PDBQT receptor file of N, H, CA, C and O in Angstrom, charges set to zero:
ATOM      1  N   MET A   1       0.851  -1.183   0.000  1.00  0.00    +0.000 N 
ATOM      2  CA  MET A   1       0.000   0.000   0.000  1.00  0.00    +0.000 C 
ATOM      3  C   MET A   1       0.890   1.237   0.000  1.00  0.00    +0.000 C 
ATOM      4  O   MET A   1       1.881   1.306   0.727  1.00  0.00    +0.000 OA
ATOM      5  N   SER A   2       0.524   2.197  -0.816  1.00  0.00    +0.000 N 
ATOM      6  H   SER A   2      -0.281   2.141  -1.407  1.00  0.00    +0.000 HD
ATOM      7  CA  SER A   2       1.318   3.430  -0.866  1.00  0.00    +0.000 C 
ATOM      8  C   SER A   2       0.416   4.652  -0.915  1.00  0.00    +0.000 C 
ATOM      9  O   SER A   2       0.640   5.579  -1.694  1.00  0.00    +0.000 OA
ATOM     10  N   PHE A   3      -0.609   4.638  -0.069  1.00  0.00    +0.000 N 
ATOM     11  H   PHE A   3      -0.791   3.885   0.564  1.00  0.00    +0.000 HD
ATOM     12  CA  PHE A   3      -1.494   5.801  -0.018  1.00  0.00    +0.000 C 
ATOM     13  C   PHE A   3      -2.017   6.007   1.395  1.00  0.00    +0.000 C 
ATOM     14  O   PHE A   3      -1.992   5.104   2.230  1.00  0.00    +0.000 OA
ATOM     15  N   LEU A   4      -2.494   7.230   1.635  1.00  0.00    +0.000 N 
ATOM     16  H   LEU A   4      -2.515   7.964   0.956  1.00  0.00    +0.000 HD
ATOM     17  CA  LEU A   4      -3.158   7.608   2.876  1.00  0.00    +0.000 C 
ATOM     18  C   LEU A   4      -4.429   8.353   2.502  1.00  0.00    +0.000 C 
ATOM     19  O   LEU A   4      -4.519   8.875   1.391  1.00  0.00    +0.000 OA
ATOM     20  N   PRO A   5      -5.421   8.422   3.397  1.00  0.00    +0.000 N 
ATOM     21  CA  PRO A   5      -6.601   9.226   3.089  1.00  0.00    +0.000 C 
ATOM     22  C   PRO A   5      -6.355  10.709   3.405  1.00  0.00    +0.000 C 
ATOM     23  O   PRO A   5      -5.652  11.035   4.362  1.00  0.00    +0.000 OA
ATOM     24  N   CYS A   6      -6.927  11.588   2.609  1.00  0.00    +0.000 N 
ATOM     25  H   CYS A   6      -7.498  11.323   1.831  1.00  0.00    +0.000 HD
ATOM     26  CA  CYS A   6      -6.884  13.026   2.896  1.00  0.00    +0.000 C 
ATOM     27  C   CYS A   6      -7.715  13.271   4.156  1.00  0.00    +0.000 C 
ATOM     28  O   CYS A   6      -8.826  12.753   4.276  1.00  0.00    +0.000 OA
ATOM     29  N   PHE A   7      -7.191  14.045   5.081  1.00  0.00    +0.000 N 
ATOM     30  H   PHE A   7      -6.289  14.466   4.984  1.00  0.00    +0.000 HD
ATOM     31  CA  PHE A   7      -7.931  14.270   6.326  1.00  0.00    +0.000 C 
ATOM     32  C   PHE A   7      -9.089  15.252   6.158  1.00  0.00    +0.000 C 
ATOM     33  O   PHE A   7      -9.898  15.398   7.074  1.00  0.00    +0.000 OA
ATOM     34  N   LEU A   8      -9.189  15.932   5.005  1.00  0.00    +0.000 N 
ATOM     35  H   LEU A   8      -8.531  15.814   4.261  1.00  0.00    +0.000 HD
ATOM     36  CA  LEU A   8     -10.317  16.833   4.764  1.00  0.00    +0.000 C 
ATOM     37  C   LEU A   8     -11.438  16.177   3.958  1.00  0.00    +0.000 C 
ATOM     38  O   LEU A   8     -12.611  16.282   4.317  1.00  0.00    +0.000 OA
ATOM     39  N   CYS A   9     -11.073  15.503   2.870  1.00  0.00    +0.000 N 
ATOM     40  H   CYS A   9     -10.120  15.418   2.578  1.00  0.00    +0.000 HD
ATOM     41  CA  CYS A   9     -12.113  14.970   1.982  1.00  0.00    +0.000 C 
ATOM     42  C   CYS A   9     -12.144  13.450   1.910  1.00  0.00    +0.000 C 
ATOM     43  O   CYS A   9     -13.113  12.878   1.410  1.00  0.00    +0.000 OA
ATOM     44  N   GLY A  10     -11.106  12.787   2.396  1.00  0.00    +0.000 N 
ATOM     45  H   GLY A  10     -10.318  13.251   2.802  1.00  0.00    +0.000 HD
ATOM     46  CA  GLY A  10     -11.075  11.327   2.386  1.00  0.00    +0.000 C 
ATOM     47  C   GLY A  10     -10.564  10.710   1.094  1.00  0.00    +0.000 C 
ATOM     48  O   GLY A  10     -10.499   9.486   0.988  1.00  0.00    +0.000 OA
ATOM     49  N   CYS A  11     -10.200  11.523   0.110  1.00  0.00    +0.000 N 
ATOM     50  H   CYS A  11     -10.253  12.518   0.197  1.00  0.00    +0.000 HD
ATOM     51  CA  CYS A  11      -9.656  10.997  -1.149  1.00  0.00    +0.000 C 
ATOM     52  C   CYS A  11      -8.349  10.267  -0.884  1.00  0.00    +0.000 C 
ATOM     53  O   CYS A  11      -7.643  10.557   0.082  1.00  0.00    +0.000 OA
ATOM     54  N   LYS A  12      -8.045   9.328  -1.745  1.00  0.00    +0.000 N 
ATOM     55  H   LYS A  12      -8.619   9.093  -2.530  1.00  0.00    +0.000 HD
ATOM     56  CA  LYS A  12      -6.819   8.564  -1.636  1.00  0.00    +0.000 C 
ATOM     57  C   LYS A  12      -5.628   9.432  -2.055  1.00  0.00    +0.000 C 
ATOM     58  O   LYS A  12      -5.592   9.948  -3.172  1.00  0.00    +0.000 OA
ATOM     59  N   LEU A  13      -4.662   9.588  -1.158  1.00  0.00    +0.000 N 
ATOM     60  H   LEU A  13      -4.691   9.168  -0.251  1.00  0.00    +0.000 HD
ATOM     61  CA  LEU A  13      -3.446  10.348  -1.444  1.00  0.00    +0.000 C 
ATOM     62  C   LEU A  13      -2.342   9.358  -1.793  1.00  0.00    +0.000 C 
ATOM     63  O   LEU A  13      -1.876   8.610  -0.934  1.00  0.00    +0.000 OA
ATOM     64  N   GLU A  14      -1.929   9.358  -3.044  1.00  0.00    +0.000 N 
ATOM     65  H   GLU A  14      -2.308   9.966  -3.742  1.00  0.00    +0.000 HD
ATOM     66  CA  GLU A  14      -0.874   8.454  -3.492  1.00  0.00    +0.000 C 
ATOM     67  C   GLU A  14       0.484   8.967  -3.011  1.00  0.00    +0.000 C 
ATOM     68  O   GLU A  14       0.755  10.167  -3.046  1.00  0.00    +0.000 OA
ATOM     69  N   LYS A  15       1.318   8.055  -2.568  1.00  0.00    +0.000 N 
ATOM     70  H   LYS A  15       1.098   7.080  -2.539  1.00  0.00    +0.000 HD
ATOM     71  CA  LYS A  15       2.670   8.407  -2.120  1.00  0.00    +0.000 C 
ATOM     72  C   LYS A  15       3.517   8.754  -3.344  1.00  0.00    +0.000 C 
ATOM     73  O   LYS A  15       3.569   8.002  -4.318  1.00  0.00    +0.000 OA
ATOM     74  N   ARG A  16       4.168   9.890  -3.273  1.00  0.00    +0.000 N 
ATOM     75  H   ARG A  16       4.126  10.501  -2.483  1.00  0.00    +0.000 HD
ATOM     76  CA  ARG A  16       5.072  10.337  -4.320  1.00  0.00    +0.000 C 
ATOM     77  C   ARG A  16       6.454  10.496  -3.715  1.00  0.00    +0.000 C 
ATOM     78  O   ARG A  16       6.609  10.503  -2.494  1.00  0.00    +0.000 OA
ATOM     79  N   THR A  17       7.455  10.624  -4.569  1.00  0.00    +0.000 N 
ATOM     80  H   THR A  17       7.330  10.619  -5.561  1.00  0.00    +0.000 HD
ATOM     81  CA  THR A  17       8.823  10.803  -4.099  1.00  0.00    +0.000 C 
ATOM     82  C   THR A  17       9.400  12.060  -4.738  1.00  0.00    +0.000 C 
ATOM     83  O   THR A  17       9.310  12.255  -5.950  1.00  0.00    +0.000 OA
ATOM     84  N   SER A  18       9.997  12.911  -3.898  1.00  0.00    +0.000 N 
ATOM     85  H   SER A  18      10.071  12.752  -2.913  1.00  0.00    +0.000 HD
ATOM     86  CA  SER A  18      10.597  14.154  -4.391  1.00  0.00    +0.000 C 
ATOM     87  C   SER A  18      11.924  13.874  -5.097  1.00  0.00    +0.000 C 
ATOM     88  O   SER A  18      12.413  12.744  -5.107  1.00  0.00    +0.000 OA
ATOM     89  N   LYS A  19      12.487  14.914  -5.680  1.00  0.00    +0.000 N 
ATOM     90  H   LYS A  19      12.090  15.832  -5.672  1.00  0.00    +0.000 HD
ATOM     91  CA  LYS A  19      13.788  14.788  -6.349  1.00  0.00    +0.000 C 
ATOM     92  C   LYS A  19      14.877  14.333  -5.382  1.00  0.00    +0.000 C 
ATOM     93  O   LYS A  19      15.853  13.698  -5.781  1.00  0.00    +0.000 OA
ATOM     94  N   THR A  20      14.695  14.665  -4.111  1.00  0.00    +0.000 N 
ATOM     95  H   THR A  20      13.902  15.181  -3.787  1.00  0.00    +0.000 HD
ATOM     96  CA  THR A  20      15.686  14.295  -3.096  1.00  0.00    +0.000 C 
ATOM     97  C   THR A  20      15.405  12.923  -2.484  1.00  0.00    +0.000 C 
ATOM     98  O   THR A  20      16.113  12.489  -1.575  1.00  0.00    +0.000 OA
ATOM     99  N   GLY A  21      14.370  12.241  -2.983  1.00  0.00    +0.000 N 
ATOM    100  H   GLY A  21      13.795  12.594  -3.721  1.00  0.00    +0.000 HD
ATOM    101  CA  GLY A  21      14.051  10.900  -2.505  1.00  0.00    +0.000 C 
ATOM    102  C   GLY A  21      13.169  10.852  -1.283  1.00  0.00    +0.000 C 
ATOM    103  O   GLY A  21      13.028   9.796  -0.666  1.00  0.00    +0.000 OA
ATOM    104  N   LYS A  22      12.566  11.982  -0.913  1.00  0.00    +0.000 N 
ATOM    105  H   LYS A  22      12.681  12.840  -1.414  1.00  0.00    +0.000 HD
ATOM    106  CA  LYS A  22      11.712  12.022   0.275  1.00  0.00    +0.000 C 
ATOM    107  C   LYS A  22      10.246  11.888  -0.127  1.00  0.00    +0.000 C 
ATOM    108  O   LYS A  22       9.841  12.382  -1.179  1.00  0.00    +0.000 OA
ATOM    109  N   PRO A  23       9.449  11.216   0.714  1.00  0.00    +0.000 N 
ATOM    110  CA  PRO A  23       8.045  10.994   0.386  1.00  0.00    +0.000 C 
ATOM    111  C   PRO A  23       7.178  12.230   0.614  1.00  0.00    +0.000 C 
ATOM    112  O   PRO A  23       7.443  13.043   1.500  1.00  0.00    +0.000 OA
ATOM    113  N   TYR A  24       6.136  12.349  -0.210  1.00  0.00    +0.000 N 
ATOM    114  H   TYR A  24       5.921  11.688  -0.929  1.00  0.00    +0.000 HD
ATOM    115  CA  TYR A  24       5.136  13.398  -0.011  1.00  0.00    +0.000 C 
ATOM    116  C   TYR A  24       3.823  12.962  -0.624  1.00  0.00    +0.000 C 
ATOM    117  O   TYR A  24       3.780  12.024  -1.421  1.00  0.00    +0.000 OA
ATOM    118  N   PHE A  25       2.747  13.648  -0.251  1.00  0.00    +0.000 N 
ATOM    119  H   PHE A  25       2.782  14.410   0.396  1.00  0.00    +0.000 HD
ATOM    120  CA  PHE A  25       1.401  13.340  -0.722  1.00  0.00    +0.000 C 
ATOM    121  C   PHE A  25       0.736  14.634  -1.153  1.00  0.00    +0.000 C 
ATOM    122  O   PHE A  25       1.004  15.691  -0.582  1.00  0.00    +0.000 OA
ATOM    123  N   VAL A  26      -0.138  14.561  -2.167  1.00  0.00    +0.000 N 
ATOM    124  H   VAL A  26      -0.356  13.703  -2.632  1.00  0.00    +0.000 HD
ATOM    125  CA  VAL A  26      -0.858  15.732  -2.657  1.00  0.00    +0.000 C 
ATOM    126  C   VAL A  26      -2.322  15.339  -2.875  1.00  0.00    +0.000 C 
ATOM    127  O   VAL A  26      -2.610  14.309  -3.485  1.00  0.00    +0.000 OA
ATOM    128  N   CYS A  27      -3.241  16.163  -2.376  1.00  0.00    +0.000 N 
ATOM    129  H   CYS A  27      -3.008  17.000  -1.880  1.00  0.00    +0.000 HD
ATOM    130  CA  CYS A  27      -4.667  15.979  -2.641  1.00  0.00    +0.000 C 
ATOM    131  C   CYS A  27      -5.061  17.009  -3.686  1.00  0.00    +0.000 C 
ATOM    132  O   CYS A  27      -5.103  18.204  -3.393  1.00  0.00    +0.000 OA
ATOM    133  N   ASP A  28      -5.350  16.563  -4.896  1.00  0.00    +0.000 N 
ATOM    134  H   ASP A  28      -5.317  15.592  -5.134  1.00  0.00    +0.000 HD
ATOM    135  CA  ASP A  28      -5.696  17.486  -5.973  1.00  0.00    +0.000 C 
ATOM    136  C   ASP A  28      -6.987  18.264  -5.698  1.00  0.00    +0.000 C 
ATOM    137  O   ASP A  28      -7.015  19.474  -5.926  1.00  0.00    +0.000 OA
ATOM    138  N   PRO A  29      -8.070  17.610  -5.212  1.00  0.00    +0.000 N 
ATOM    139  CA  PRO A  29      -9.295  18.368  -4.957  1.00  0.00    +0.000 C 
ATOM    140  C   PRO A  29      -9.141  19.452  -3.880  1.00  0.00    +0.000 C 
ATOM    141  O   PRO A  29      -9.668  20.553  -4.031  1.00  0.00    +0.000 OA
ATOM    142  N   CYS A  30      -8.422  19.142  -2.798  1.00  0.00    +0.000 N 
ATOM    143  H   CYS A  30      -7.993  18.247  -2.675  1.00  0.00    +0.000 HD
ATOM    144  CA  CYS A  30      -8.278  20.084  -1.684  1.00  0.00    +0.000 C 
ATOM    145  C   CYS A  30      -7.077  21.012  -1.832  1.00  0.00    +0.000 C 
ATOM    146  O   CYS A  30      -7.081  22.129  -1.315  1.00  0.00    +0.000 OA
ATOM    147  N   GLY A  31      -6.062  20.551  -2.530  1.00  0.00    +0.000 N 
ATOM    148  H   GLY A  31      -6.059  19.643  -2.950  1.00  0.00    +0.000 HD
ATOM    149  CA  GLY A  31      -4.840  21.324  -2.650  1.00  0.00    +0.000 C 
ATOM    150  C   GLY A  31      -3.875  21.139  -1.491  1.00  0.00    +0.000 C 
ATOM    151  O   GLY A  31      -2.898  21.878  -1.366  1.00  0.00    +0.000 OA
ATOM    152  N   ILE A  32      -4.145  20.162  -0.652  1.00  0.00    +0.000 N 
ATOM    153  H   ILE A  32      -4.939  19.562  -0.754  1.00  0.00    +0.000 HD
ATOM    154  CA  ILE A  32      -3.278  19.890   0.489  1.00  0.00    +0.000 C 
ATOM    155  C   ILE A  32      -2.018  19.180   0.010  1.00  0.00    +0.000 C 
ATOM    156  O   ILE A  32      -2.078  18.303  -0.852  1.00  0.00    +0.000 OA
ATOM    157  N   GLN A  33      -0.885  19.564   0.570  1.00  0.00    +0.000 N 
ATOM    158  H   GLN A  33      -0.836  20.277   1.270  1.00  0.00    +0.000 HD
ATOM    159  CA  GLN A  33       0.376  18.888   0.311  1.00  0.00    +0.000 C 
ATOM    160  C   GLN A  33       0.958  18.466   1.651  1.00  0.00    +0.000 C 
ATOM    161  O   GLN A  33       1.033  19.269   2.581  1.00  0.00    +0.000 OA
ATOM    162  N   LEU A  34       1.366  17.216   1.749  1.00  0.00    +0.000 N 
ATOM    163  H   LEU A  34       1.305  16.564   0.993  1.00  0.00    +0.000 HD
ATOM    164  CA  LEU A  34       1.944  16.683   2.977  1.00  0.00    +0.000 C 
ATOM    165  C   LEU A  34       3.349  16.207   2.655  1.00  0.00    +0.000 C 
ATOM    166  O   LEU A  34       3.535  15.290   1.855  1.00  0.00    +0.000 OA
ATOM    167  N   PHE A  35       4.334  16.830   3.280  1.00  0.00    +0.000 N 
ATOM    168  H   PHE A  35       4.183  17.575   3.930  1.00  0.00    +0.000 HD
ATOM    169  CA  PHE A  35       5.735  16.489   3.052  1.00  0.00    +0.000 C 
ATOM    170  C   PHE A  35       6.313  15.852   4.307  1.00  0.00    +0.000 C 
ATOM    171  O   PHE A  35       6.075  16.332   5.415  1.00  0.00    +0.000 OA
ATOM    172  N   VAL A  36       7.066  14.782   4.141  1.00  0.00    +0.000 N 
ATOM    173  H   VAL A  36       7.259  14.392   3.241  1.00  0.00    +0.000 HD
ATOM    174  CA  VAL A  36       7.750  14.128   5.248  1.00  0.00    +0.000 C 
ATOM    175  C   VAL A  36       9.232  14.379   5.024  1.00  0.00    +0.000 C 
ATOM    176  O   VAL A  36       9.829  13.804   4.115  1.00  0.00    +0.000 OA
ATOM    177  N   ARG A  37       9.822  15.223   5.837  1.00  0.00    +0.000 N 
ATOM    178  H   ARG A  37       9.336  15.690   6.576  1.00  0.00    +0.000 HD
ATOM    179  CA  ARG A  37      11.167  15.728   5.581  1.00  0.00    +0.000 C 
ATOM    180  C   ARG A  37      12.273  15.086   6.414  1.00  0.00    +0.000 C 
ATOM    181  O   ARG A  37      13.400  14.941   5.942  1.00  0.00    +0.000 OA
ATOM    182  N   ARG A  38      11.961  14.707   7.631  1.00  0.00    +0.000 N 
ATOM    183  H   ARG A  38      11.045  14.825   8.014  1.00  0.00    +0.000 HD
ATOM    184  CA  ARG A  38      13.009  14.241   8.539  1.00  0.00    +0.000 C 
ATOM    185  C   ARG A  38      13.113  12.711   8.545  1.00  0.00    +0.000 C 
ATOM    186  O   ARG A  38      12.162  12.002   8.217  1.00  0.00    +0.000 OA
ATOM    187  N   LYS A  39      14.291  12.234   8.927  1.00  0.00    +0.000 N 
ATOM    188  H   LYS A  39      15.063  12.810   9.194  1.00  0.00    +0.000 HD
ATOM    189  CA  LYS A  39      14.571  10.796   8.924  1.00  0.00    +0.000 C 
ATOM    190  C   LYS A  39      13.583  10.021   9.797  1.00  0.00    +0.000 C 
ATOM    191  O   LYS A  39      13.067   8.986   9.375  1.00  0.00    +0.000 OA
ATOM    192  N   ASP A  40      13.317  10.510  11.002  1.00  0.00    +0.000 N 
ATOM    193  H   ASP A  40      13.736  11.350  11.344  1.00  0.00    +0.000 HD
ATOM    194  CA  ASP A  40      12.385   9.815  11.899  1.00  0.00    +0.000 C 
ATOM    195  C   ASP A  40      10.988   9.727  11.295  1.00  0.00    +0.000 C 
ATOM    196  O   ASP A  40      10.334   8.688  11.390  1.00  0.00    +0.000 OA
ATOM    197  N   GLY A  41      10.532  10.805  10.679  1.00  0.00    +0.000 N 
ATOM    198  H   GLY A  41      11.063  11.649  10.602  1.00  0.00    +0.000 HD
ATOM    199  CA  GLY A  41       9.211  10.805  10.048  1.00  0.00    +0.000 C 
ATOM    200  C   GLY A  41       9.130   9.836   8.884  1.00  0.00    +0.000 C 
ATOM    201  O   GLY A  41       8.126   9.144   8.712  1.00  0.00    +0.000 OA
ATOM    202  N   ILE A  42      10.183   9.788   8.088  1.00  0.00    +0.000 N 
ATOM    203  H   ILE A  42      10.998  10.351   8.228  1.00  0.00    +0.000 HD
ATOM    204  CA  ILE A  42      10.220   8.872   6.947  1.00  0.00    +0.000 C 
ATOM    205  C   ILE A  42      10.193   7.429   7.436  1.00  0.00    +0.000 C 
ATOM    206  O   ILE A  42       9.493   6.592   6.866  1.00  0.00    +0.000 OA
ATOM    207  N   GLU A  43      10.949   7.136   8.487  1.00  0.00    +0.000 N 
ATOM    208  H   GLU A  43      11.518   7.816   8.950  1.00  0.00    +0.000 HD
ATOM    209  CA  GLU A  43      10.952   5.782   9.056  1.00  0.00    +0.000 C 
ATOM    210  C   GLU A  43       9.583   5.424   9.619  1.00  0.00    +0.000 C 
ATOM    211  O   GLU A  43       9.116   4.300   9.437  1.00  0.00    +0.000 OA
ATOM    212  N   ARG A  44       8.935   6.363  10.300  1.00  0.00    +0.000 N 
ATOM    213  H   ARG A  44       9.314   7.276  10.449  1.00  0.00    +0.000 HD
ATOM    214  CA  ARG A  44       7.593   6.100  10.850  1.00  0.00    +0.000 C 
ATOM    215  C   ARG A  44       6.565   5.900   9.742  1.00  0.00    +0.000 C 
ATOM    216  O   ARG A  44       5.689   5.043   9.853  1.00  0.00    +0.000 OA
ATOM    217  N   LEU A  45       6.670   6.685   8.679  1.00  0.00    +0.000 N 
ATOM    218  H   LEU A  45       7.382   7.381   8.589  1.00  0.00    +0.000 HD
ATOM    219  CA  LEU A  45       5.765   6.525   7.538  1.00  0.00    +0.000 C 
ATOM    220  C   LEU A  45       5.950   5.145   6.911  1.00  0.00    +0.000 C 
ATOM    221  O   LEU A  45       4.966   4.469   6.609  1.00  0.00    +0.000 OA
ATOM    222  N   ASP A  46       7.188   4.722   6.714  1.00  0.00    +0.000 N 
ATOM    223  H   ASP A  46       7.987   5.270   6.959  1.00  0.00    +0.000 HD
ATOM    224  CA  ASP A  46       7.456   3.389   6.159  1.00  0.00    +0.000 C 
ATOM    225  C   ASP A  46       6.888   2.298   7.048  1.00  0.00    +0.000 C 
ATOM    226  O   ASP A  46       6.304   1.330   6.561  1.00  0.00    +0.000 OA
ATOM    227  N   GLU A  47       7.062   2.460   8.359  1.00  0.00    +0.000 N 
ATOM    228  H   GLU A  47       7.537   3.246   8.754  1.00  0.00    +0.000 HD
ATOM    229  CA  GLU A  47       6.525   1.481   9.315  1.00  0.00    +0.000 C 
ATOM    230  C   GLU A  47       4.999   1.439   9.253  1.00  0.00    +0.000 C 
ATOM    231  O   GLU A  47       4.405   0.361   9.281  1.00  0.00    +0.000 OA
ATOM    232  N   LEU A  48       4.366   2.608   9.169  1.00  0.00    +0.000 N 
ATOM    233  H   LEU A  48       4.848   3.484   9.147  1.00  0.00    +0.000 HD
ATOM    234  CA  LEU A  48       2.908   2.673   9.062  1.00  0.00    +0.000 C 
ATOM    235  C   LEU A  48       2.424   1.980   7.796  1.00  0.00    +0.000 C 
ATOM    236  O   LEU A  48       1.451   1.227   7.837  1.00  0.00    +0.000 OA
ATOM    237  N   MET A  49       3.088   2.225   6.678  1.00  0.00    +0.000 N 
ATOM    238  H   MET A  49       3.878   2.837   6.645  1.00  0.00    +0.000 HD
ATOM    239  CA  MET A  49       2.698   1.620   5.406  1.00  0.00    +0.000 C 
ATOM    240  C   MET A  49       2.844   0.097   5.464  1.00  0.00    +0.000 C 
ATOM    241  O   MET A  49       1.971  -0.632   4.993  1.00  0.00    +0.000 OA
ATOM    242  N   ARG A  50       3.948  -0.378   6.040  1.00  0.00    +0.000 N 
ATOM    243  H   ARG A  50       4.657   0.215   6.422  1.00  0.00    +0.000 HD
ATOM    244  CA  ARG A  50       4.159  -1.832   6.157  1.00  0.00    +0.000 C 
ATOM    245  C   ARG A  50       3.107  -2.457   7.065  1.00  0.00    +0.000 C 
ATOM    246  O   ARG A  50       2.544  -3.501   6.734  1.00  0.00    +0.000 OA
ATOM    247  N   ALA A  51       2.839  -1.832   8.201  1.00  0.00    +0.000 N 
ATOM    248  H   ALA A  51       3.297  -0.984   8.470  1.00  0.00    +0.000 HD
ATOM    249  CA  ALA A  51       1.865  -2.371   9.152  1.00  0.00    +0.000 C 
ATOM    250  C   ALA A  51       0.463  -2.374   8.545  1.00  0.00    +0.000 C 
ATOM    251  O   ALA A  51      -0.292  -3.329   8.731  1.00  0.00    +0.000 OA
ATOM    252  N   ALA A  52       0.117  -1.321   7.828  1.00  0.00    +0.000 N 
ATOM    253  H   ALA A  52       0.730  -0.546   7.677  1.00  0.00    +0.000 HD
ATOM    254  CA  ALA A  52      -1.213  -1.248   7.216  1.00  0.00    +0.000 C 
ATOM    255  C   ALA A  52      -1.380  -2.339   6.166  1.00  0.00    +0.000 C 
ATOM    256  O   ALA A  52      -2.441  -2.955   6.069  1.00  0.00    +0.000 OA
ATOM    257  N   GLN A  53      -0.338  -2.578   5.384  1.00  0.00    +0.000 N 
ATOM    258  H   GLN A  53       0.524  -2.078   5.463  1.00  0.00    +0.000 HD
ATOM    259  CA  GLN A  53      -0.412  -3.612   4.350  1.00  0.00    +0.000 C 
ATOM    260  C   GLN A  53      -0.435  -5.002   4.989  1.00  0.00    +0.000 C 
ATOM    261  O   GLN A  53      -1.227  -5.858   4.594  1.00  0.00    +0.000 OA
ATOM    262  N   LYS A  54       0.424  -5.218   5.965  1.00  0.00    +0.000 N 
ATOM    263  H   LYS A  54       1.067  -4.522   6.285  1.00  0.00    +0.000 HD
ATOM    264  CA  LYS A  54       0.510  -6.516   6.634  1.00  0.00    +0.000 C 
ATOM    265  C   LYS A  54      -0.791  -6.868   7.347  1.00  0.00    +0.000 C 
ATOM    266  O   LYS A  54      -1.245  -8.011   7.288  1.00  0.00    +0.000 OA
ATOM    267  N   ASN A  55      -1.387  -5.896   8.015  1.00  0.00    +0.000 N 
ATOM    268  H   ASN A  55      -1.019  -4.968   8.063  1.00  0.00    +0.000 HD
ATOM    269  CA  ASN A  55      -2.603  -6.141   8.798  1.00  0.00    +0.000 C 
ATOM    270  C   ASN A  55      -3.879  -5.819   8.043  1.00  0.00    +0.000 C 
ATOM    271  O   ASN A  55      -4.969  -5.858   8.613  1.00  0.00    +0.000 OA
ATOM    272  N   ALA A  56      -3.747  -5.500   6.759  1.00  0.00    +0.000 N 
ATOM    273  H   ALA A  56      -2.861  -5.468   6.296  1.00  0.00    +0.000 HD
ATOM    274  CA  ALA A  56      -4.886  -5.179   5.908  1.00  0.00    +0.000 C 
ATOM    275  C   ALA A  56      -5.765  -4.090   6.522  1.00  0.00    +0.000 C 
ATOM    276  O   ALA A  56      -6.989  -4.218   6.556  1.00  0.00    +0.000 OA
ATOM    277  N   ILE A  57      -5.137  -3.024   7.005  1.00  0.00    +0.000 N 
ATOM    278  H   ILE A  57      -4.142  -2.920   6.978  1.00  0.00    +0.000 HD
ATOM    279  CA  ILE A  57      -5.864  -1.896   7.572  1.00  0.00    +0.000 C 
ATOM    280  C   ILE A  57      -6.448  -1.086   6.423  1.00  0.00    +0.000 C 
ATOM    281  O   ILE A  57      -5.700  -0.548   5.607  1.00  0.00    +0.000 OA
ATOM    282  N   PRO A  58      -7.777  -0.991   6.346  1.00  0.00    +0.000 N 
ATOM    283  CA  PRO A  58      -8.385  -0.242   5.242  1.00  0.00    +0.000 C 
ATOM    284  C   PRO A  58      -8.384   1.259   5.522  1.00  0.00    +0.000 C 
ATOM    285  O   PRO A  58      -8.982   1.716   6.496  1.00  0.00    +0.000 OA
ATOM    286  N   PHE A  59      -7.722   2.006   4.677  1.00  0.00    +0.000 N 
ATOM    287  H   PHE A  59      -7.236   1.635   3.886  1.00  0.00    +0.000 HD
ATOM    288  CA  PHE A  59      -7.730   3.465   4.790  1.00  0.00    +0.000 C 
ATOM    289  C   PHE A  59      -8.823   3.996   3.903  1.00  0.00    +0.000 C 
ATOM    290  O   PHE A  59      -9.025   5.208   3.830  1.00  0.00    +0.000 OA
TER     291      PHE A  59
C-alpha cells in the first residue's frame, strides 16, 4: 500500500517521491500537500505503510 486518506475529503493520497528521494502526498481536490522531511518521520511513515499492508488496515 502506498497511499493515505486526505484528512479533509477522504480521497486517496498516493505516495510520491521528491527529487531528493523524500516521500510526499498531494490531494488534488483540496490542494493539500503533505511532506515528510526528517529521517524519523520517513521511518515512521514506512513502518505505518508496512503495518497497514501486513494487517490489511483499510484506509
